[in-house]
py3Dmol code that shows the C-alpha trace and the ligand (Angstrom):
import py3Dmol

protein = """\
ATOM      1  CA  MET A   1      47.402 103.491 164.498  1.00  0.00           C
ATOM      2  CA  THR A   2      45.486 100.566 165.923  1.00  0.00           C
ATOM      3  CA  TRP A   3      46.235  99.774 169.565  1.00  0.00           C
ATOM      4  CA  HIS A   4      47.099  96.092 169.840  1.00  0.00           C
ATOM      5  CA  ALA A   5      46.859  93.694 172.801  1.00  0.00           C
ATOM      6  CA  THR A   6      48.321  90.194 172.816  1.00  0.00           C
ATOM      7  CA  VAL A   7      47.408  87.873 175.708  1.00  0.00           C
ATOM      8  CA  LEU A   8      49.243  84.672 176.620  1.00  0.00           C
ATOM      9  CA  THR A   9      47.046  82.462 178.796  1.00  0.00           C
ATOM     10  CA  LEU A  10      45.955  78.893 179.507  1.00  0.00           C
ATOM     11  CA  PHE A  11      42.379  80.101 178.951  1.00  0.00           C
ATOM     12  CA  PRO A  12      42.238  82.052 175.678  1.00  0.00           C
ATOM     13  CA  GLU A  13      38.436  81.517 175.642  1.00  0.00           C
ATOM     14  CA  MET A  14      38.212  84.149 178.408  1.00  0.00           C
ATOM     15  CA  PHE A  15      39.128  86.831 175.819  1.00  0.00           C
ATOM     16  CA  PRO A  16      37.833  89.251 174.660  1.00  0.00           C
ATOM     17  CA  GLY A  17      35.023  88.298 177.087  1.00  0.00           C
ATOM     18  CA  PRO A  18      33.305  91.457 178.330  1.00  0.00           C
ATOM     19  CA  LEU A  19      35.667  93.583 176.212  1.00  0.00           C
ATOM     20  CA  GLY A  20      33.786  92.364 173.124  1.00  0.00           C
ATOM     21  CA  LEU A  21      30.661  94.194 174.367  1.00  0.00           C
ATOM     22  CA  SER A  22      29.558  97.751 175.122  1.00  0.00           C
ATOM     23  CA  LEU A  23      32.031 100.623 174.751  1.00  0.00           C
ATOM     24  CA  ALA A  24      35.166  98.516 174.174  1.00  0.00           C
ATOM     25  CA  GLY A  25      33.340  96.122 171.850  1.00  0.00           C
ATOM     26  CA  ARG A  26      32.036  98.947 169.669  1.00  0.00           C
ATOM     27  CA  ALA A  27      35.518 100.469 169.544  1.00  0.00           C
ATOM     28  CA  ARG A  28      36.920  97.122 168.445  1.00  0.00           C
ATOM     29  CA  ASP A  29      34.264  96.849 165.718  1.00  0.00           C
ATOM     30  CA  ASP A  30      35.378 100.339 164.642  1.00  0.00           C
ATOM     31  CA  GLY A  31      38.995  99.120 164.323  1.00  0.00           C
ATOM     32  CA  LEU A  32      40.364 101.282 167.159  1.00  0.00           C
ATOM     33  CA  TRP A  33      41.986  98.293 168.881  1.00  0.00           C
ATOM     34  CA  THR A  34      42.560  94.587 168.337  1.00  0.00           C
ATOM     35  CA  LEU A  35      43.187  91.633 170.614  1.00  0.00           C
ATOM     36  CA  ASP A  36      44.649  88.196 170.065  1.00  0.00           C
ATOM     37  CA  ALA A  37      44.762  85.606 172.836  1.00  0.00           C
ATOM     38  CA  HIS A  38      47.041  82.571 172.591  1.00  0.00           C
ATOM     39  CA  ASP A  39      47.074  79.308 174.505  1.00  0.00           C
ATOM     40  CA  ILE A  40      50.328  78.818 176.404  1.00  0.00           C
ATOM     41  CA  ARG A  41      49.631  75.064 176.327  1.00  0.00           C
ATOM     42  CA  ALA A  42      50.311  75.083 172.582  1.00  0.00           C
ATOM     43  CA  HIS A  43      53.964  75.449 173.664  1.00  0.00           C
ATOM     44  CA  GLY A  44      53.770  72.778 176.380  1.00  0.00           C
ATOM     45  CA  LEU A  45      56.146  69.824 176.527  1.00  0.00           C
ATOM     46  CA  GLY A  46      55.574  66.208 175.562  1.00  0.00           C
ATOM     47  CA  ARG A  47      52.468  64.283 174.736  1.00  0.00           C
ATOM     48  CA  HIS A  48      50.563  66.012 177.567  1.00  0.00           C
ATOM     49  CA  ARG A  49      51.790  69.491 176.631  1.00  0.00           C
ATOM     50  CA  ASN A  50      52.989  70.105 180.202  1.00  0.00           C
ATOM     51  CA  VAL A  51      53.389  73.748 181.159  1.00  0.00           C
ATOM     52  CA  ASP A  52      54.116  73.431 184.899  1.00  0.00           C
ATOM     53  CA  ASP A  53      56.025  71.395 187.485  1.00  0.00           C
ATOM     54  CA  THR A  54      56.434  71.076 191.253  1.00  0.00           C
ATOM     55  CA  PRO A  55      58.357  73.835 193.055  1.00  0.00           C
ATOM     56  CA  PHE A  56      62.040  73.316 193.909  1.00  0.00           C
ATOM     57  CA  GLY A  57      62.341  73.424 197.682  1.00  0.00           C
ATOM     58  CA  GLY A  58      58.930  71.872 198.133  1.00  0.00           C
ATOM     59  CA  GLY A  59      55.595  73.397 199.010  1.00  0.00           C
ATOM     60  CA  ALA A  60      52.100  73.544 197.611  1.00  0.00           C
ATOM     61  CA  GLY A  61      51.014  74.076 194.034  1.00  0.00           C
ATOM     62  CA  MET A  62      52.695  74.056 190.666  1.00  0.00           C
ATOM     63  CA  VAL A  63      54.997  76.553 188.978  1.00  0.00           C
ATOM     64  CA  MET A  64      54.882  77.433 185.284  1.00  0.00           C
ATOM     65  CA  ARG A  65      58.091  76.375 183.510  1.00  0.00           C
ATOM     66  CA  PRO A  66      60.414  79.123 182.234  1.00  0.00           C
ATOM     67  CA  ASP A  67      61.276  77.239 179.008  1.00  0.00           C
ATOM     68  CA  VAL A  68      57.594  76.903 178.064  1.00  0.00           C
ATOM     69  CA  ILE A  69      56.811  80.550 178.811  1.00  0.00           C
ATOM     70  CA  SER A  70      59.914  81.679 176.924  1.00  0.00           C
ATOM     71  CA  THR A  71      58.837  79.760 173.826  1.00  0.00           C
ATOM     72  CA  ALA A  72      55.308  81.156 174.095  1.00  0.00           C
ATOM     73  CA  ILE A  73      56.587  84.736 174.359  1.00  0.00           C
ATOM     74  CA  ALA A  74      59.005  84.268 171.440  1.00  0.00           C
ATOM     75  CA  ALA A  75      56.222  82.832 169.257  1.00  0.00           C
ATOM     76  CA  HIS A  76      54.033  85.936 169.638  1.00  0.00           C
ATOM     77  CA  ARG A  77      56.490  88.761 170.284  1.00  0.00           C
ATOM     78  CA  PRO A  78      58.315  89.945 167.171  1.00  0.00           C
ATOM     79  CA  GLU A  79      61.942  91.105 167.546  1.00  0.00           C
ATOM     80  CA  GLY A  80      61.882  94.744 168.626  1.00  0.00           C
ATOM     81  CA  ASP A  81      58.184  94.735 169.611  1.00  0.00           C
ATOM     82  CA  PRO A  82      57.806  98.156 171.268  1.00  0.00           C
ATOM     83  CA  ARG A  83      54.854  97.082 173.435  1.00  0.00           C
ATOM     84  CA  PRO A  84      55.432  96.692 177.185  1.00  0.00           C
ATOM     85  CA  LEU A  85      55.345  93.094 178.424  1.00  0.00           C
ATOM     86  CA  ILE A  86      53.167  92.853 181.544  1.00  0.00           C
ATOM     87  CA  TYR A  87      52.980  89.906 183.928  1.00  0.00           C
ATOM     88  CA  LEU A  88      49.787  89.951 186.005  1.00  0.00           C
ATOM     89  CA  THR A  89      50.585  88.812 189.529  1.00  0.00           C
ATOM     90  CA  PRO A  90      49.435  89.652 193.066  1.00  0.00           C
ATOM     91  CA  ARG A  91      53.173  90.215 193.797  1.00  0.00           C
ATOM     92  CA  GLY A  92      53.238  93.091 191.311  1.00  0.00           C
ATOM     93  CA  ARG A  93      53.174  96.828 191.793  1.00  0.00           C
ATOM     94  CA  LEU A  94      49.647  98.160 192.227  1.00  0.00           C
ATOM     95  CA  PHE A  95      47.963  99.180 188.934  1.00  0.00           C
ATOM     96  CA  SER A  96      46.978 102.851 188.779  1.00  0.00           C
ATOM     97  CA  GLN A  97      45.219 105.325 186.499  1.00  0.00           C
ATOM     98  CA  ALA A  98      48.682 106.707 185.657  1.00  0.00           C
ATOM     99  CA  ASP A  99      49.645 103.236 184.330  1.00  0.00           C
ATOM    100  CA  ALA A 100      46.439 103.100 182.267  1.00  0.00           C
ATOM    101  CA  GLU A 101      47.267 106.506 180.756  1.00  0.00           C
ATOM    102  CA  ARG A 102      50.851 105.456 180.011  1.00  0.00           C
ATOM    103  CA  PHE A 103      49.752 102.162 178.376  1.00  0.00           C
ATOM    104  CA  ALA A 104      46.895 103.765 176.410  1.00  0.00           C
ATOM    105  CA  SER A 105      49.263 106.362 174.948  1.00  0.00           C
ATOM    106  CA  GLY A 106      51.584 103.612 173.634  1.00  0.00           C
ATOM    107  CA  PRO A 107      51.243 101.055 170.810  1.00  0.00           C
ATOM    108  CA  GLY A 108      49.527  98.374 172.949  1.00  0.00           C
ATOM    109  CA  LEU A 109      50.432  95.658 175.438  1.00  0.00           C
ATOM    110  CA  MET A 110      51.528  92.062 175.682  1.00  0.00           C
ATOM    111  CA  LEU A 111      49.956  90.451 178.748  1.00  0.00           C
ATOM    112  CA  LEU A 112      51.148  87.288 180.432  1.00  0.00           C
ATOM    113  CA  CYS A 113      48.575  85.526 182.625  1.00  0.00           C
ATOM    114  CA  GLY A 114      49.751  82.955 185.155  1.00  0.00           C
ATOM    115  CA  ARG A 115      47.868  80.197 186.934  1.00  0.00           C
ATOM    116  CA  TYR A 116      48.931  77.860 189.735  1.00  0.00           C
ATOM    117  CA  GLU A 117      51.573  79.414 191.988  1.00  0.00           C
ATOM    118  CA  GLY A 118      52.751  81.585 189.142  1.00  0.00           C
ATOM    119  CA  LEU A 119      55.788  81.733 186.876  1.00  0.00           C
ATOM    120  CA  ASP A 120      59.335  80.579 187.553  1.00  0.00           C
ATOM    121  CA  GLN A 121      61.183  83.718 188.711  1.00  0.00           C
ATOM    122  CA  ARG A 122      63.867  83.348 186.025  1.00  0.00           C
ATOM    123  CA  ILE A 123      61.536  83.968 183.075  1.00  0.00           C
ATOM    124  CA  ILE A 124      60.122  87.052 184.825  1.00  0.00           C
ATOM    125  CA  GLU A 125      63.651  88.444 185.095  1.00  0.00           C
ATOM    126  CA  ALA A 126      64.894  87.279 181.677  1.00  0.00           C
ATOM    127  CA  SER A 127      61.865  88.642 179.797  1.00  0.00           C
ATOM    128  CA  GLY A 128      61.998  92.036 181.505  1.00  0.00           C
ATOM    129  CA  ALA A 129      58.260  91.792 182.210  1.00  0.00           C
ATOM    130  CA  GLU A 130      56.683  94.503 184.335  1.00  0.00           C
ATOM    131  CA  GLU A 131      54.847  92.840 187.250  1.00  0.00           C
ATOM    132  CA  ILE A 132      51.435  94.376 187.973  1.00  0.00           C
ATOM    133  CA  SER A 133      48.691  93.583 190.503  1.00  0.00           C
ATOM    134  CA  ILE A 134      45.172  95.033 190.412  1.00  0.00           C
ATOM    135  CA  GLY A 135      44.622  95.028 194.180  1.00  0.00           C
ATOM    136  CA  ASP A 136      45.169  93.396 197.524  1.00  0.00           C
ATOM    137  CA  TYR A 137      43.102  90.247 197.081  1.00  0.00           C
ATOM    138  CA  VAL A 138      43.892  86.929 195.418  1.00  0.00           C
ATOM    139  CA  LEU A 139      42.363  85.882 192.093  1.00  0.00           C
ATOM    140  CA  SER A 140      42.601  82.328 190.774  1.00  0.00           C
ATOM    141  CA  GLY A 141      44.576  83.582 187.792  1.00  0.00           C
ATOM    142  CA  GLY A 142      45.792  86.643 185.973  1.00  0.00           C
ATOM    143  CA  GLU A 143      42.983  86.583 183.370  1.00  0.00           C
ATOM    144  CA  PRO A 144      40.363  88.680 185.200  1.00  0.00           C
ATOM    145  CA  ALA A 145      43.152  91.116 186.144  1.00  0.00           C
ATOM    146  CA  ALA A 146      44.169  91.365 182.466  1.00  0.00           C
ATOM    147  CA  LEU A 147      40.549  92.167 181.530  1.00  0.00           C
ATOM    148  CA  VAL A 148      40.430  94.887 184.203  1.00  0.00           C
ATOM    149  CA  LEU A 149      43.743  96.389 183.093  1.00  0.00           C
ATOM    150  CA  LEU A 150      42.693  96.332 179.424  1.00  0.00           C
ATOM    151  CA  ASP A 151      39.319  97.946 180.190  1.00  0.00           C
ATOM    152  CA  ALA A 152      41.043 100.808 182.014  1.00  0.00           C
ATOM    153  CA  CYS A 153      43.361 101.375 179.005  1.00  0.00           C
ATOM    154  CA  LEU A 154      40.821 100.923 176.199  1.00  0.00           C
ATOM    155  CA  ARG A 155      38.386 103.562 177.448  1.00  0.00           C
ATOM    156  CA  LEU A 156      41.248 106.094 177.247  1.00  0.00           C
ATOM    157  CA  LEU A 157      42.029 105.434 173.555  1.00  0.00           C
ATOM    158  CA  PRO A 158      41.170 108.347 171.262  1.00  0.00           C
ATOM    159  CA  GLY A 159      37.640 107.882 169.910  1.00  0.00           C
ATOM    160  CA  VAL A 160      36.580 105.161 172.362  1.00  0.00           C
ATOM    161  CA  MET A 161      34.628 107.256 174.847  1.00  0.00           C
ATOM    162  CA  GLY A 162      31.653 108.683 172.997  1.00  0.00           C
ATOM    163  CA  GLY A 163      32.818 112.181 173.782  1.00  0.00           C
ATOM    164  CA  ALA A 164      30.044 112.248 176.398  1.00  0.00           C
ATOM    165  CA  GLU A 165      32.217 112.676 179.467  1.00  0.00           C
ATOM    166  CA  SER A 166      35.660 114.175 179.633  1.00  0.00           C
ATOM    167  CA  ALA A 167      38.082 111.981 181.559  1.00  0.00           C
ATOM    168  CA  GLU A 168      39.099 115.163 183.377  1.00  0.00           C
ATOM    169  CA  GLU A 169      36.163 115.373 185.768  1.00  0.00           C
ATOM    170  CA  GLU A 170      36.047 111.780 186.963  1.00  0.00           C
ATOM    171  CA  SER A 171      37.485 109.794 189.821  1.00  0.00           C
ATOM    172  CA  PHE A 172      41.269 109.942 190.130  1.00  0.00           C
ATOM    173  CA  ALA A 173      41.725 112.415 187.306  1.00  0.00           C
ATOM    174  CA  GLY A 174      41.854 115.192 189.891  1.00  0.00           C
ATOM    175  CA  GLY A 175      43.066 112.868 192.636  1.00  0.00           C
ATOM    176  CA  LEU A 176      39.649 113.004 194.335  1.00  0.00           C
ATOM    177  CA  LEU A 177      36.707 110.603 194.256  1.00  0.00           C
ATOM    178  CA  GLU A 178      33.754 111.831 192.211  1.00  0.00           C
ATOM    179  CA  TYR A 179      30.828 113.809 193.608  1.00  0.00           C
ATOM    180  CA  PRO A 180      27.430 112.008 193.660  1.00  0.00           C
ATOM    181  CA  HIS A 181      25.114 112.138 190.644  1.00  0.00           C
ATOM    182  CA  TYR A 182      21.346 112.685 190.409  1.00  0.00           C
ATOM    183  CA  THR A 183      18.774 112.606 187.600  1.00  0.00           C
ATOM    184  CA  ARG A 184      14.966 112.709 187.252  1.00  0.00           C
ATOM    185  CA  PRO A 185      12.657 112.419 189.063  1.00  0.00           C
ATOM    186  CA  ALA A 186      13.490 115.412 191.279  1.00  0.00           C
ATOM    187  CA  GLU A 187      11.863 113.532 194.150  1.00  0.00           C
ATOM    188  CA  TRP A 188      11.874 109.732 194.304  1.00  0.00           C
ATOM    189  CA  ASP A 189      10.429 107.559 197.080  1.00  0.00           C
ATOM    190  CA  GLY A 190      10.398 110.532 199.442  1.00  0.00           C
ATOM    191  CA  ARG A 191      14.023 111.389 198.614  1.00  0.00           C
ATOM    192  CA  PRO A 192      14.604 114.830 197.077  1.00  0.00           C
ATOM    193  CA  VAL A 193      17.588 115.735 194.916  1.00  0.00           C
ATOM    194  CA  PRO A 194      19.908 118.198 196.740  1.00  0.00           C
ATOM    195  CA  PRO A 195      18.192 121.569 196.037  1.00  0.00           C
ATOM    196  CA  VAL A 196      21.407 123.320 194.931  1.00  0.00           C
ATOM    197  CA  LEU A 197      21.433 121.109 191.804  1.00  0.00           C
ATOM    198  CA  LEU A 198      18.050 122.568 190.770  1.00  0.00           C
ATOM    199  CA  SER A 199      19.064 126.164 191.536  1.00  0.00           C
ATOM    200  CA  GLY A 200      20.600 127.011 188.172  1.00  0.00           C
ATOM    201  CA  ASP A 201      23.479 128.662 190.094  1.00  0.00           C
ATOM    202  CA  HIS A 202      26.479 127.077 188.362  1.00  0.00           C
ATOM    203  CA  GLY A 203      28.992 128.580 190.806  1.00  0.00           C
ATOM    204  CA  ALA A 204      27.083 127.134 193.775  1.00  0.00           C
ATOM    205  CA  ILE A 205      26.752 123.773 191.999  1.00  0.00           C
ATOM    206  CA  SER A 206      30.522 123.612 191.334  1.00  0.00           C
ATOM    207  CA  ALA A 207      31.317 124.514 194.954  1.00  0.00           C
ATOM    208  CA  TRP A 208      28.856 121.894 196.266  1.00  0.00           C
ATOM    209  CA  ARG A 209      30.292 119.183 194.024  1.00  0.00           C
ATOM    210  CA  ARG A 210      33.830 120.084 195.036  1.00  0.00           C
ATOM    211  CA  ALA A 211      32.905 119.885 198.725  1.00  0.00           C
ATOM    212  CA  GLN A 212      31.167 116.528 198.198  1.00  0.00           C
ATOM    213  CA  ALA A 213      34.202 115.123 196.370  1.00  0.00           C
ATOM    214  CA  GLU A 214      36.523 116.307 199.149  1.00  0.00           C
ATOM    215  CA  ASP A 215      34.331 114.997 202.003  1.00  0.00           C
ATOM    216  CA  THR A 216      33.885 111.596 200.342  1.00  0.00           C
ATOM    217  CA  THR A 217      37.602 111.290 199.610  1.00  0.00           C
ATOM    218  CA  ARG A 218      38.591 112.297 203.161  1.00  0.00           C
ATOM    219  CA  LEU A 219      36.151 109.792 204.714  1.00  0.00           C
ATOM    220  CA  ARG A 220      36.618 106.812 202.371  1.00  0.00           C
ATOM    221  CA  ARG A 221      40.173 107.178 201.125  1.00  0.00           C
ATOM    222  CA  PRO A 222      42.452 108.906 203.613  1.00  0.00           C
ATOM    223  CA  ASP A 223      45.388 107.759 201.440  1.00  0.00           C
ATOM    224  CA  LEU A 224      44.105 109.706 198.416  1.00  0.00           C
ATOM    225  CA  TRP A 225      43.169 112.660 200.600  1.00  0.00           C
ATOM    226  CA  ALA A 226      46.678 112.876 202.066  1.00  0.00           C
ATOM    227  CA  ALA A 227      48.181 112.765 198.560  1.00  0.00           C
ATOM    228  CA  HIS A 228      45.739 115.453 197.419  1.00  0.00           C
ATOM    229  CA  LEU A 229      46.681 117.707 200.350  1.00  0.00           C
ATOM    230  CA  SER A 230      50.411 117.329 199.763  1.00  0.00           C
ATOM    231  CA  ARG A 231      49.941 118.221 196.074  1.00  0.00           C
ATOM    232  CA  ARG A 232      47.980 121.303 197.138  1.00  0.00           C
ATOM    233  CA  ILE A 233      50.720 122.351 199.563  1.00  0.00           C
ATOM    234  CA  SER A 234      53.541 121.808 197.084  1.00  0.00           C
ATOM    235  CA  GLY A 235      51.515 123.749 194.513  1.00  0.00           C
ATOM    236  CA  ARG A 236      51.838 120.977 191.940  1.00  0.00           C
ATOM    237  CA  GLN A 237      48.100 121.253 191.356  1.00  0.00           C
ATOM    238  CA  SER A 238      46.104 124.316 192.277  1.00  0.00           C
ATOM    239  CA  PRO A 239      42.723 123.773 193.954  1.00  0.00           C
ATOM    240  CA  GLN A 240      39.687 124.913 191.902  1.00  0.00           C
TER     241      GLN A 240
END
"""
ligand_1 = """\
11
6GU
Cl 47.299 90.425 188.625
N 46.664 88.070 189.633
C 46.114 87.290 190.574
N 46.152 85.966 190.425
N 45.513 87.773 191.658
C 45.487 89.103 191.790
C 46.037 89.969 190.853
C 46.628 89.409 189.757
N 45.855 91.227 191.267
C 45.205 91.140 192.415
N 44.991 89.857 192.742
"""
view = py3Dmol.view(width=600, height=400)
view.addModel(protein, "pdb")
view.setStyle({"model": 0}, {"cartoon": {"style": "trace"}})
view.addModel(ligand_1, "xyz")
view.setStyle({"model": 1}, {"stick": {}})
view.zoomTo()
view.show()
């Protein structure tokens, strides 16, 4: 079954954007996933196709109208659509690899991108949308976040990754950051490759990589390291 993404946005020209190239683009050419992006303004009100208005209670910016968003969702979401509806917002729960795995294993996604100060709270509640953020920084709109979220999902679809790398060994799969990588030349600009990698001793190489992944995680991401340690203690995941 083809994985299907629908995006509602004021800037449909931003899609598929980078997802039309490289790994995701090839997978789309192969029919493994599809995307359609729709202009919310097509459902705007009046001669100017208004989609937003000033906030009740005052304050800066504009808020996207619930009636307009509701009409836009209804126009592109068939009754009983099994796909999760996601609203991209910096107020959302932080996106994770576990979310990407959950979304990739389903039928697809419907993504709602806001601009201005965001959506009227009532349409968020009425639509049952899941609110997701991609990190603790502010983007000018949900579109780049939607592209990030889609990229993370698409590379997990069966047949998308060239079979080169297993998703098992990489960052976050084991809850640790990845070990560093080296290729030819064995010495470059006075910098040698760590000798253990040239030793042919696969046990020593595995141990070295494991230690590198642990040291890097402990130093850069104490949050991930603490989670890794508590999993080890509870025995939910045995160390290699
Ligand atoms: Cl999902 N939207 C916006 N506008 N900014 C963000 C974000 C989303 N995630 C992080 N920053």
